[in-house]
N, C-alpha and C positions, 0 to 999 in steps of 0.2 A: 571296500577295504579301508581299514582304519590305519592311519599313519601317524606316528608321533614324531615330531621334528624336535630334536634336542639341540639348543643353541643358546648363544649368549648375547646376540645383538638382534635387533629388529627397527628397520626405519619405520617412522620418524622418531622413535623414542630413544633408542639406544644405539649410536652409530660411531665406530672408530674407524670403518673401512667399509669395503666391498660386501663383507658377509652380511650386514644390515640390510643391504639392497636385495640380496639373494632371498633373505627370509620373507621380505615383503613380496616379492614377485612370484617366486616358485610355487608356494602353498596355493595361491589363488588359481593358478593354471592346473594343478593337480586336482583341485575341487571341480573345475569345470570337466574333467576327464571322469569325475565320478567317485574320487578318493575322498574320505572323510579325514581331514588333516586337522590335527591340534598341535600346539607348540608347547614345548615344557622349558621354561628359562628361570634363572635366578630372579628373584623378587627385588630388582633394582629400584631405587625411588621413582625413577621416571615412569616404570612400568606399573608400579602399585598405584601412582597418581593418575595414570591414563586408564585405569579399569574402571569401566562403567558399573559393573556388577561383580560381585566377589562371593564365592562359597566356599566355606571351610570344608575341607574333604578329611584330612587326618594328620595328626603329627608325624613327622619324618622319622620315625624311631622303630625300632623292632626287637622282639626278643632274640635269643640265640638262634643260630641258622644250622642247617644240617652240617655245615662244614667247619662250624666254630662261631665265636662270639660275633655279633652284629656290630656295625660300625656305630660309634656314638657320636651324634652330631651336637653343635650347640643348638639351643630352642629354635625349633623350626617346624613350620606347618605348610602343608600343601594345600593352595587354594586354587579353585578353578574361577577363571574370571573371563569377562567378555570386554573387548575394546569397543570404542565409538566408530572406529573407521572400518574398512573392508577386511581387516585382519582376521584370521581364524582366532577361535577361542583358545585360551592358554591355561596351562597349570603353571603357577608360579610358586617358588619356595619362598614362603614368608618368613624371614629371619632378619630381625634388626641387628644381631650380632654379626652375621655374615655379609649382608648386602646392604644395609642402611648406612651407605658413606656417599659423601659428595663427589663429583667429578667423575673421572675415568673408571670404568669398571674394573679394571686390572692394575691400575697403577695408583700410588698415593701422591700426595701434592708435591713430593720432591722427584717425581718421575720414575720411582723405583716399583718392582712389583710389591703388592700386599703381601706380608710374610705368611699369611694363611690362605694363599690361593690354592695350595694343594687340597686343603679342607673344603674351601668355598666351592670348587668345581668337581670333587669327588662327590659332593652330595648331589650335584645335578645328575651325575650318571647313576647313583644309587636311586634317586627318585625316578629316574627312567625306567630301571629294572623293576622298581616295585609297582609302577603303573602297569608293566608287563605281567605282574603277577596279581593283577586285579585289586590295586589300592583304590581305585575308582571302579566299583562294580558294574556301573552303568557304562563304562567306556574302556574296553581293553584292546590296546593296539595289537594288529597283526604284524606291523612293521615298525621297529623304532630306527630312526634315521638320525644318526648324529653328525654334528658339523663341527669341524676343526677339534683341536685338543681339548677344549673345555668340555666337550661331551665324550672324551676318549675312554673313560672308565665305563661308560654305559655297556658296550659289548663284553668287556671282562665281568661286570656283574651278572649280565644274562647268560654268559657261558657258565658261571659258576652255578646258577639255577638249573641249567640244563644237565650239567654233569651230575647234579644231586636228583635228578629224575623229574624235575618240574617241566610243565609244559611252557614253553617260552616263545615269544615273538621271534621273527627273523630280524637280523640286525644288518643295516647299511650304514656306512660311514664315509662321508666326504672329507677329503683333504683339501682345505681351501689354500693353506700355505704350510708347506712341510718344514719350513724353517723356525715355526713356533710350534714347539713339542710339547710343552708343558713337563719340564724336568723338575724334579724336586728330590730332596735327600732321602736317600734309602731307608732313614729312620721313620719316614712317615707311613711305610707300608704296613706295619702292625695295626695302625689306627684305622685303616680302610675297610676292615672287616673282609677281606678277599681270602680266597683259599691260599694257604701257605705255598703250594706248589705253582702258583702265577708268578711268585718273584724268582724268574728263571730267565736265561737267555732266551728261550722260546716263548716267553711271556712278556711281562711289562719291565723286566729288568734292563737297564742301560748303563753298563760301566759303573754298576753299584747304586744307581739312581732309579727312581720311580719315572717312568716316561709314560704319560697318558697317551701320546700319539702312538707309541709301539704297542701298548694295550689293544688300542684299536685296530691297528694293522694286523695283529695276530689273531684277534678273537671275533671281529665282524664277519658276517657271512659274505658280505660283498663290499669292495672298495670303490669309490669314484673319486676322480679329480674333475676340476673344473674347465679342463680343455683337453683335447686329444694330444696335443703336442706335449703338453707338461706331464701327462700319464707316460709317455715314453721317455721324457728326460729325467724323470725321477727313478728310473731303473738303472741309471748311470751314476758313478760316484760323483762326478761334478755337481750333480743337483739332487743327489738322494741324501744329502745331509746325514750322513752315517747310518741310514736306514735303507739304502738301495738294495742290500742283501735280503733283508725281510721282504722287501717288496718285489724282488725277483721271484721269491719263493710263493707269493700270493699273486703273481701277474697273471694267472688264469681267472682270478676273480676280480680283475681290476679294469675299470672303463673310465675312459676320458670323455665327459660331457660338458660341452661348452655352455658355459652361463649364459644367461639371456638379460634382456634389458626391459625394464617395465616403461613402456612407451607413453604410459599416461603420466607419467612423472617427468620422463626425458624426451621431450619433443617440441621443437621451437615453435610449433603451429598453436600449441595450447600452453605453453609454459608461462605460469603466472609471475615468474620473477622477471620478466622481459616486458620492457614497455611497449615495444611494437613486436608482436609474434610474426614468424615468417615460415615459409616452406620452400620446397624446391622450385615451385613455379612462381613464387612471389618472395624474392630475396631482398627486398629494400629493407626489410627489418633488421637483417643481419648488418648492414651498414649503419643502422642506427644503434644497434647493439655494440658495434665497435668504437663509433665515437664516445659512447656513453662509457665504455671500459677505459678508453684512454683518458677521459676526464676524470672519472672516479680514481684511478690509479695515478694520476699526475703524470701521465705520458703525453707527449707532444700531440696535438690532435691533427695528424697527419694522415688523410685517408689512404695515401699510396704507400705509407710504410708497412711492411708485413708484421704483424703481430703474433708472437709465439707465446702461446698460454701454457702454463704449468699448474695443475691442481693436483697436490700430492703430499703424502707423508714424504718428509725430507730425510732420506737415508740413502746408504750405499745399495740396499735392495732395489730402489727405485732409479739406480744409475744416476742419481742427482748429484754425486760427488764430481761427476764430470762437468757440470753446468759452470761453475766459476772459471773454468779454462776455455769455455765455448762462448761467454758473454761477449768478449772482445771481438770474436769472428762475427757475431750477429750484428753488434752495432756498426762496426765497418762496413757492413753491407746495407746498412740503413734499417735494418730491424729494430724491433721493440720487443721487451720481454715484460710480461705481467705474470706474476707468479703468487700463488696461493698455497700455503702450506706451512707445516710445523714438523718438528722432529729433532735431528741431531743438532746440538747446541752450536757446535764448530761450523757445520754446515749453514745454519741459519745466520751466524755472523758473517760468513764469506759472502753470503748473497746480499745481506744488508750493505755490506762494504761496496759490492758491485753496484747496488742501486745510488749509493752516495757518490760513487766515482762517475756514473753515467746518468745523471738526472735528466728526465724527460725521455730517456730511452729505456731505462730498466727500472722496473717498480716491483717491490717485494712487500707482501703483507703476510706477516707471520699470524698463524692460527688458521681455524676453518669455519665457515658457515655455509649452510646450504645456498642462500641466496646468491653470495658472491660467486660460489663455484658454477651455478648455472649461467652467470653473467660472463665469467671468463671463457666457458665453454661456447658461449654463443658470440662472443665479441671478437675472439681471437681467430686468425686465419689458419694457424697450426696450432695442434696441441701435442706436446712433446712428453712421451713416456719412454725413456731410454733405459729401461729396467735391465738390471743385472740378471734378474730372474723373474718371472711373472706368471703364476699359476693360471690365471685367465686375463684380468685386467677388465675394468668396465670403462675407464675413462676415454680409451680409444674407440669404444663402441659409441659412448656418448658423442665424441667428436664426429664420428662418421654421420650421425643423425643431424647434428647441428652443422654440417657443411664446413667443419673445422677440421682440415687434413690431419690425420695422425702421422707424427714422427717417432718412429718406435725402433726398438732393437729386435732382432729376429729370435725370440725367445717365447716359450709357453704360448698362452692364449694370444699373445701379440702376432706370433707367426701364423696362426690359424685364422686371423682376422683382417690382416692389413696387407695389401698388395703394393708391391714398390711401383714407383713412377718410373720404370725403366722404359726406354724407347719401345721395346717389344710389348709390353704391358699397356702403354699408352695407345699404341697403334691397334692392339687388340680390345680396346675398351675394358680393361680389366683393372687398371690402376686406381688405387684408393688412398694412398699415402706414401710415406717415405720409410724405407727399411734400411737399417744397417746392421752388420755383424759384430765388428770388433768392438770391445768394450773399452773404448778409449776416446780422448777428446778429438782425435783425427777421425776415428769412424762416425762419431756425432756430427762433426763438421762437414764430414763428405755428404751425409744425408742432408744437412741444412743447405749446403750448396745446391743440391737438386731442387729443393724446395723454393729457394730464391730464383733459380732458373725457370722453374714453371710458373712461378707468381708473376715473371715478367711476360708470360704468354697467356693473357686472361681468356681467351677462349678454350685454351687446353685446360687451364685451371677450373673453370666452369664445369667442363666435361668432366673432370675428376670428382668435382663436388656433386654433380647430379649422380653419378655412380655410387659414390658413397651414401648420399642421402636416400637412395631408393633401397639400399640393404636393409634387411631386417634381422636382427639377432633377438627374437623374442623368446619368451619362456615357453611357448607352445611346443616348440620341437623338443627342447631339453625335458619337458614334463613328460612326454611320450616316451623318452628313452627311460626315465626314472621308472614310470609306470611298468614298463616292460620288465625291469629288474625285479620289482616288487612281486610280479606275477609269476616271474620264474621261481622266487624263493617261497611263494605263499600261492601256489595255483588256484586253490579252492577257496581263497578269500574273497 
């Protein structure tokens, strides 16, 4: 079965969050199951540079379509490339006008969306549909699988071809984060080359705007989210981000499939970023990682201090607006905070101020780099993920593998993957971390107090570590679920 993944990020080349890790892990497992997977991505500079081979296929233009004029993109060509790593081959939209820009793939140097993002990512959906119509005659997908709003128009274009009587691939769309919907001024619609009747409430119109996410929710053959709990949450108004009604209508075609972890990248036994690897039976390396983290971050090198790590985008979604009000409670109990992240400017400043107030106990590093992320995960005792909402979350899964107990809020994939250290769960050998419900400093501190209490009981702490490190959330199980969906949509493929 030929499966085209349509996405905007791929580790290690283009990464702003967990989406890049998913694109690096899931295709390889699907390939092991017999799926022929290729990627379709914008031709961002890092991807063009990483391409080992490149073959020009065709310009990304078209004559008029059965339903009206075709979209007219800036100069763009579709090229087929191969990378030097284990990644599948990929189609890249080569366009200096649209994609040859420095830095973040979505934001300009001022941290604002590129003004032409609507066109840049509409072209991605159009290219997917064209591949479904045989733009590469040697490889025509059976399934087009889009990921997040950037790929949201792919199902809309495919549906337009289907209504016009063309044979089309089946479409699957995965919501990685419903809060980011790809909303653009309604004036963009005529330039997209979609049938006029798609700009309606039952299509991609959202309060007069064009919604890439809503297009996918209405037109994809099957929808998935990245955890079972999140699939339930988005059917309710609180987490539905204004699209819960659409999702309830499509709930019969919605599945929650938990993301996996690439343990070739995230394993303390083989992690090249650690000076002394470790694993569940040989934990000396974790003590080494903790000492190195304290020294690197300027924390007092106290082996008995519980270190709370944070590796995250700094935003209210991640619940980190609670952190400045929790720091004092951490410090008073003898804890230390090592934070790596960037995001909201006011939150960055509040956390930097906390580091200045508590030198040696609070350390904040604004920014992100992969090596430091691994070292925080390995060196901390606790990894905090107190999200307001969390479709899946990968950081807590990394924490479990590294023996770094997750402290999380009971939402989305965090609820699916972390079991609270209540007395009952400790007694039953099920506990893996610390879970709270109320999105407030008091809720956060309640879980933090349980963490300190358990930390003072080394044998119980070690038992919980062992339990967490023994769990596996790999891509094999997830890939089997996706393969089953593909086969249900294309039984003979």
